[in-house]
N, C-alpha and C positions, 0 to 999 in steps of 0.2 A: 504494500500500500504506500501511497505518497508520504513523504516526510515533510515536516515544516522547516522553514529557513532558520538559520542559527541566530537571527536577530529578533525572533519572536513576533514577526509581522504577519504571520498567518499565510505566507506564500507557500503553496504546495509544490514540492519538487518530486518528480518521479524517482522511485527506488529501483534498484536492480531486479527486484522480484516482481515488478509490475509487468503486465503484458506489454510488449513493445508497441508504441504508437507515437511517432514523432509529432503528428498534429495535436494529439491530446496533451503530450508533454509541453509543447510550445504554448498551447492555449492555457494550461494551468498556470504557467509562469506569467504570461501576459495579463491574464485575468487578475492575478495577484499584484502585479506591478503597476498597471495603469491606474487603478483607483488610488494608489499611494503616490503617484507622481503628480506634477502640475499639468492638469488637462487643459486643452485649449479649445475655446468655442468662439464663434463669430459674435455671439451676443448672449445676454442672460436668457433670452427666449429660447435660443438653441440649446443652451445648457439645461433648461427646464424640460424641454421636449426630449432630450437624450437620456437624462438621468432619471429614469422611471422604472417601475417594475423591479426585476432582479438587479438592475443597475441604479436603483434609487440611491441618492447620496447618503453617506454615513459620516459620522463625526470625524473631523480631521481631513476630509477631502479638500483639495485646492483646485481652483480653476481660473484660468486667465481669460478675460473677456476682451476680444480684439477691438470691438467698436469703441470701447470706453478706455482702453489701456488700464484695466484694473485687475489686480490679483485678489481673488475672493476665497474665503474659507468657510466651510460648512461646520457650524458649531453644534450640530445635533438637532437644531430646530429651524435654522435659517442661514442664508448666506450673508457673510459680512465682508466688507472690503478691508484688506490688511495692508495693501500697498497700491500705489498708483504710478504709472509710467509718466514720462515727461509730457506735459500738455503745452500745445502751441499758444503763443500770445496772439491776441487780436488787437489791432490798432483801429479803433472806431473813428468814423468821420465826425468832426466837430461842427457844431452849429455856428452860424454867423455870430461873431462877437467873442469867440474863443479860439485860442491858438495853443500849440504844444510847447513844451519845455519851459513852463513857468519856473522862474528862479533856478534854471538849469537842472530841473528835476527829471528831465527826459520826456520822451513821447508818451502820451496817455495810452495805456494798454490794459487789457484784462484777459484773464484766462480762468477756465474752470478747473478746480483741483478737488481732491478728496482728502479730508482730514478725519481720521478716526472713524471712517465709514460714513461720513456725512459730506455731501457735495457742497462746495462753496465757490464763490467768485472772488478772485484776488485782483487787485488793481495796482498799477504803478504809473509813474510819470507826474507831470505838473501842468496845470492850466494857467494861461494868461487870460484874465477876465476883464471885459469892459462893462460899463454900467450905463444905464439909460433911464430917462424919465426924472420927474421931480423928486421921487423918492430914492433915486440912485439905486435902482434894482439891477441885479445881474441881467445881462442881455438874454433875450428869448425866455424871459420869465424864470431864469435860473437853469433851464434845461440845456445842458451843454453838449448833448449828442444830437446829431442831425437826424438820426433814426432811433427807434426804440431797440432795446436789447432783445436778442432772440429768445424764443419761448424757453429754451433749456437753461437760460441764465437769469430767469426772473424769479424772485423769491415768492414763497407762498403767502407771505404777508409783508408789509412794508418793513424795510430795514433802514434804520436811521443811524448814521455814523458821524463822527467828527473828523475833520480834516485840517491839518496845519495850514496856516495861511500867513501872508505878509502882515507885519504890523504897520506898514505904511498906509496912510489914509484910513486907518481902522483902529478902534479901541479894543480889539480882541485879536487873539493869535490862533483862533480856530473858527471854522465854519461848519454848519450842519449840512449834511447831504442826505437826501432821501432816495433810496432805491425802491421803486414802486412795483406793484404786481403787474401793471400794464406795460412794463419795460421802460418807462421813462425814468430819468435820473435828474434830480432837481437840487440845485444849491438853494438853501434857505438862508437868506441874509437879513440881518437886523438893520433897520433903517439907519442910514448914515455910515454903515460899515462898507467900505469899498476897497478891500485888499486887492492889489493888482495881480496877485497870483495865489493859487491854491494847490497844495500838494496832495496827490492821491496815493503816494507811496505808503505801503503798510496797511492800506485799507482792505478789509475783507468782510464779506457777509455770507452767511449760510443760506442755502436754499430751503 
């Protein structure tokens, strides 16, 4: 009868007393190794459709999702993200009244990342801001993007963060920014505060 591997992983290895069958011997080893390796799937949907029945996931299984560049682990009840591959930055088009590299902070960019199993949007760069109207409001009502954020980067509820800004023409060193569920992003300015630049470096919000 088959014997177990020396590492206690339950992988069955044909013994010399077993009836000779190369296909059966290979299948026993691959059936033991594949569930214990990092499996690769095009998406979570493909993973779910494949790992069913006799191949249903068991605690400790790992799978890589190609579409999201995520390494996932089955904890016995659900799949959790344990690592993420590199995610490309996107440089969005800015609305009229805003330009990049405020205070030499770089081009405004964002990317989707995964932290501790939760998706988040990370920002970097700096905005040069112009102000209009009697109340000296940021241009375009504070909405500095020319288009809305894509559906996959919109939070499930509003995320309000603070961003560092210039103290020039302002009595404050930070500004409030709202990331809204409709994909708009708005600078909320106090009357009379007109900092010429706002930094988006180190800003992040969860989805």
